[in-house]
C-alpha positions, 0 to 999 in steps of 0.5 A: 520725125524719124524720117527726118533723121533718116535722111540725115543718117542719124538712126538706122531704122525708123520705129514708126515704120510698121505703123498704118496709116491714120487714113485712106490716102485720096487721089488728087485731082489738081490741075494748074490752069492757064493764069497759074501756068502763066504765073507759075512759069514766069515765076521759075524764070525770073529765080532761074535768072537771078540764080545766074548771078547768084545762085544763093541770092532771092530778093524780096520782090512783088506778087501778083496780088500786091503784097511783099511776102518773102521768098526763101533761097530755091537755086537755079536748078531747082526753078528748072527742074520744075521746069524740065517736069512740066515740059516732059511730063515725067515724075519729080523724083526721076527728074531730081535724079536726072543723070548726064550719063542718061542724056543724048543732048544730040539725039534729044532723049533722057533714057531711064534705066529702069533701077530709076523709075518707078515701075522698075521699066526702062522709059525713054523721053523725048527732049524737046526743044524748050527742055533741050535748051535748059540743058544744055545752058546746064551742062556748058554750066556743069562741072565734067564730072558733074553726074547729077543735071540738078543738084543732088546735095550731101546731108539734103535729105531724100529727092522726094523730100527735096521736091516736095519741100521746094514745091512747099516755097515756092507756093508762099511767094504764087498766089496759088499752091501747088505740089510737085507731082500736080505738073505732071498731073497738069501736062496729062491733063491738057494733052488729053484735052487736045486729042493725043490718045491715052494709051499715048499719054500713057507711054509719056507717063511710062504707065503700065498699060492695060490689057492682056498680058501676054499682049504686053510681053508681044507688043515690043514698038516703042512708040517714040514718034507719039511720045515726041509729038505729044509732048512737041505740041504741050511744048507749044501749048505751054510756050502760047499759055505764058505769052498770053496767046488764045488759040483754039485746042485742035485734037492732033490724033483721031479719037 
């Protein structure tokens, strides 16, 4: 309740800020299966398609189990933010706060400054062809002075809050439930299944790699080629899943 008030600047500080958590937070292990990914992506495509005609319209539609569920308004920006999050395996808040100034559509790179990353480390994210299609379409429709790629409306609450809310709303129209962070875990898990080395996945995720601190200081290799190869494979695999194609998983790197 106090966080709700803070987001809207109704209060300056929360009197509950130092109250300890009621229990130990458990790590989630939720990974979306092929059928869930297909349903999820097709739903996002439908939202984006309808939203291009009217970004505030969201009609009643039949859910996969044959029942009719009420869908609350979700914008094209929200749907495409979920798609980019799944394709890039980046954190929900980092995707939703993506700035045009940090995106290079010509070379296909998204450079996140350290002030905007969770661990404070600058991060270069490869933008594969499907991701570039989404971003280029958004650039064409955006105002010339637009700062953010996806919606960042004043008074709408924190970025994290909006991401959680959108996931909860979308889950009501799907045959399964998910959280925004599950998409990042799903992408990482699928890359691991294909044999992508864990240290390459860690680079994609912008995790601090294991090993002696001195080694990390002197190892300045950027792993750009490895990161792009991993995300290119994941994009192709996701496309095959969405299109209902069955394919044998072949390791793209030796373990």
